[in-house]
C-alpha positions as CSV (number, residue, x, y, z in Angstrom):
1,M,283.4,174.1,9.8
2,I,282.1,177.3,8.6
3,Q,278.9,176.3,8.0
4,K,278.7,174.5,11.5
5,L,279.4,177.9,13.0
6,H,276.9,179.5,11.0
7,H,274.3,177.3,12.4
8,L,275.5,177.8,16.1
9,I,275.1,181.5,15.4
10,F,271.8,181.0,13.8
11,F,270.7,178.6,16.9
12,I,271.9,180.7,19.6
13,G,270.2,183.7,17.6
14,I,266.7,182.2,17.7
15,I,267.2,181.3,21.5
16,I,267.8,184.8,22.3
17,F,264.9,186.2,20.1
18,F,262.4,183.9,21.7
19,N,263.2,184.7,25.2
20,S,263.7,188.4,24.3
21,C,260.1,188.1,23.2
22,K,259.1,186.5,26.7
23,S,260.3,189.1,28.8
24,V,259.4,192.7,26.9
25,A,260.7,195.6,28.9
26,V,258.2,198.2,29.5
27,L,260.4,201.6,29.7
28,P,259.3,204.4,32.0
29,T,257.2,207.2,29.4
30,K,255.6,210.0,30.5
31,T,252.2,209.3,28.2
32,P,251.3,205.5,28.8
33,L,251.7,202.9,25.6
34,K,248.5,201.9,24.1
35,N,248.1,198.3,23.7
36,V,250.7,197.7,26.6
37,D,251.8,194.2,27.2
38,I,250.0,193.4,30.4
39,S,252.0,190.8,31.7
40,A,255.2,192.7,31.4
41,L,253.6,195.8,32.8
42,V,252.4,193.7,36.1
43,S,256.0,192.3,36.4
44,K,257.2,196.1,36.4
45,I,254.7,197.2,39.0
46,K,255.2,194.1,41.5
47,S,258.9,194.6,41.1
48,N,258.3,198.1,43.0
49,Y,255.9,196.9,45.7
50,P,257.5,197.6,49.1
51,K,259.2,195.0,50.8
52,V,258.6,195.5,54.5
53,N,258.7,193.3,57.5
54,K,258.4,196.0,60.2
55,L,257.0,199.1,60.0
56,R,256.7,202.1,62.5
57,S,255.3,205.7,61.5
58,R,253.2,208.8,62.7
59,I,250.0,209.8,60.6
60,R,247.9,213.0,60.8
61,A,244.4,211.8,59.9
62,T,242.1,214.3,58.8
63,Y,238.1,213.7,58.6
64,N,236.1,215.7,56.8
65,D,232.4,215.1,55.7
66,G,231.6,218.5,54.4
67,K,230.0,219.7,57.5
68,R,232.6,219.0,60.3
69,T,236.4,218.6,60.0
70,Q,238.1,216.4,62.7
71,Q,241.7,215.6,62.9
72,I,243.6,213.2,65.5
73,I,247.5,211.8,65.4
74,I,247.7,208.1,64.9
75,Q,250.8,206.1,66.3
76,L,251.3,203.2,63.5
77,R,252.8,200.0,64.1
78,M,253.0,197.0,61.8
79,E,254.3,193.6,61.5
80,N,254.2,192.0,57.8
81,K,251.1,189.6,57.6
82,K,250.6,189.7,61.5
83,K,249.1,192.7,62.9
84,V,248.4,196.3,62.7
85,W,248.4,198.7,65.8
86,M,247.2,202.1,66.0
87,S,246.9,204.4,69.0
88,A,245.1,207.5,68.7
89,T,245.5,210.8,70.2
90,M,243.9,214.3,70.5
91,I,246.2,216.0,72.9
92,I,245.5,212.9,75.1
93,P,245.3,209.5,74.2
94,I,241.7,208.5,73.1
95,A,241.7,204.8,71.4
96,K,243.6,201.9,70.6
97,L,243.1,199.7,67.7
98,M,244.6,195.9,67.0
99,I,244.1,194.0,63.6
100,T,245.4,190.7,63.1
101,P,244.5,188.3,60.3
102,E,241.6,187.0,62.5
103,E,240.2,189.6,64.7
104,I,239.5,193.7,64.8
105,S,239.9,194.8,68.7
106,F,239.9,198.5,70.0
107,Y,238.6,200.4,72.7
108,E,237.9,204.0,73.3
109,K,238.6,206.3,76.0
110,F,235.8,208.7,76.1
111,Q,232.9,206.4,76.5
112,K,234.8,203.5,78.0
113,N,233.7,201.1,75.4
114,Y,235.5,198.2,73.1
115,F,235.0,196.1,70.6
116,Q,236.3,192.5,69.8
117,G,235.2,190.4,66.7
118,N,235.7,189.7,63.1
119,F,235.8,191.5,60.2
120,D,231.8,191.8,60.1
121,L,232.7,195.2,61.6
122,I,233.9,196.5,58.3
123,N,231.8,194.3,55.7
124,K,228.6,194.5,57.0
125,P,227.9,198.3,56.9
126,L,230.0,198.3,53.3
127,N,228.6,194.5,51.9
128,T,232.1,193.7,51.1
129,S,234.6,191.1,52.0
130,F,237.8,193.0,53.1
131,N,240.3,190.9,55.1
132,Y,243.6,191.8,56.7
133,S,245.8,191.7,53.6
134,D,243.7,194.8,52.3
135,I,244.3,196.7,55.2
136,E,248.1,196.2,54.9
137,N,247.6,196.9,51.1
138,I,245.9,200.0,51.6
139,L,248.6,201.3,54.1
140,L,251.7,200.0,51.7
141,G,250.2,201.4,48.6
142,K,249.4,197.9,46.8
143,P,246.3,197.0,44.9
144,F,243.3,195.0,46.4
145,L,243.4,192.5,43.7
146,D,246.8,191.0,42.3
147,P,247.2,192.2,38.7
148,G,249.2,189.0,38.2
149,E,246.1,186.9,38.6
150,G,243.4,186.3,36.7
151,R,242.3,188.5,33.3
152,W,243.0,192.3,32.9
153,K,242.1,194.7,30.3
154,Q,243.9,198.1,29.8
155,I,241.5,201.0,29.6
156,S,243.1,203.8,27.4
157,N,244.0,207.3,29.3
158,P,246.8,209.8,28.6
159,Q,248.1,210.2,32.2
160,Y,248.0,206.4,33.9
161,Y,248.0,202.9,33.0
162,I,244.4,201.8,33.9
163,L,243.5,198.0,34.5
164,I,240.3,196.6,35.6
165,P,239.8,192.8,36.1
166,Q,238.3,190.5,33.4
167,G,235.7,187.8,33.9
168,K,233.4,186.6,36.9
169,R,234.8,187.1,40.5
170,S,233.7,187.0,43.8
171,G,234.1,190.1,45.8
172,I,235.2,193.6,45.0
173,S,236.5,194.4,41.6
174,P,238.7,197.5,41.6
175,T,239.6,199.6,38.7
176,L,243.5,200.2,39.3
177,F,245.5,203.4,37.8
178,F,249.2,203.2,37.8
179,D,251.8,205.9,37.3
180,P,253.4,205.0,33.6
181,V,257.3,206.8,34.9
182,E,257.6,204.9,38.1
183,F,255.0,202.2,37.9
184,I,253.4,203.0,41.6
185,L,249.6,202.5,42.3
186,K,248.0,206.2,42.2
187,E,244.6,205.3,43.0
188,Q,242.1,202.3,43.1
189,R,238.4,202.3,42.9
190,I,235.7,200.0,43.6
191,V,231.8,200.3,43.8
192,L,230.5,198.7,46.7
193,P,228.6,195.6,45.6
194,G,224.8,195.9,45.5
195,T,224.7,200.0,46.0
196,S,225.8,203.2,44.3
197,K,228.5,204.0,46.6
198,T,232.0,204.6,45.1
199,V,235.1,204.1,47.5
200,T,238.2,206.0,46.1
201,I,241.9,205.4,47.6
202,K,244.2,208.1,46.0
203,Y,247.8,207.8,46.6
204,L,248.8,211.5,46.2
205,N,252.5,211.4,47.4
206,H,255.3,208.8,47.6
207,A,258.6,208.8,49.3
208,R,261.9,206.5,49.1
209,I,262.7,205.3,52.6
210,S,265.4,203.2,53.0
211,G,265.4,201.8,49.4
212,E,261.6,201.2,49.8
213,T,258.7,203.5,48.0
214,L,256.0,204.0,50.3
215,P,253.1,206.3,50.4
216,Q,253.1,209.3,52.4
217,L,249.9,211.0,51.7
218,I,246.5,208.8,51.1
219,E,243.0,210.1,50.8
220,I,240.3,207.8,51.2
221,S,236.5,208.7,50.0
222,L,233.3,207.4,50.2
223,F,230.7,208.7,47.5
224,D,227.1,207.7,47.8
225,G,225.8,209.9,44.8
226,T,225.0,212.6,47.2
227,N,227.3,212.7,50.1
228,L,231.1,212.6,50.2
229,Q,233.3,211.7,53.5
230,R,236.8,211.7,53.3
231,L,239.8,210.6,55.4
232,E,243.3,212.0,54.4
233,L,246.3,210.4,56.0
234,E,249.6,212.0,56.4
235,F,252.8,209.8,56.9
236,N,255.7,211.0,58.6
237,R,258.6,209.8,60.5
238,T,258.4,206.4,58.9
239,D,261.3,203.6,59.6
240,F,261.8,200.2,59.8
241,P,262.8,198.6,63.2
242,E,264.0,195.6,63.7
243,S,261.9,194.9,66.8
244,L,258.4,196.5,67.9
245,N,256.2,196.2,70.9
246,F,252.2,196.1,70.4
247,P,250.9,197.2,73.8
248,F,247.1,196.3,74.0
249,E,244.9,195.4,76.6
250,I,241.4,196.1,77.2
251,P,240.7,198.1,80.4
252,E,238.7,196.5,83.2
253,G,234.9,198.0,83.3
254,Y,234.7,199.0,79.4
255,S,231.4,197.9,77.9
256,K,231.4,195.8,74.8
257,I,230.0,197.5,71.6
258,K,227.6,195.3,69.6
259,F,227.1,195.8,66.2
């Protein structure tokens, strides 16, 4: 009987050991671990992704190209995987934008112009393949590529967990920077295909809102080796209403923009 009990304890111990090996815990540390278990790290990162259905926020957007600085206020409304709506003002309303998985639509009141079309509006000038989910990911502080898919490599760094994709991939290949304490995305950097231009998106500040961690200050920059353009998005009054409306109708008499 005692021998059978020893065998049972030994068997249970083996099960616990192998299960613990499968789910390695990555604990918060001020200095990133070298040769971290990437699958365990990614699991920790993805567990912190914000879970948002509907979002509303006010954004102070500041554009700076080194020669001039311009600021507008944007009212943002978003419904997960369905639509992003923005209304921009400079004392008075100046433009509205609606993005869905199928198309981009906007109109501006100064020149009385409008656009309705697909994501070529963004992708042709940049030689990229951005889609609707990429827009949502930027706003929610999530990476362009899912680090849980495909092979990734860790780059040693004293401040961040840095991951880069491995193997052949179509489209962009971002370099991702994650905080080792809170496991949130702090930066993603891409080189635009076929160019020397680099797009960098930095998440300079986050806030805990109704149990979700969301970016509060995003800096998007485009550098072509000589000129630097920077867009700063400062979020405030963010909440998650149960219902939202998305008023959007192109006024009559506006001229269609062709790109």
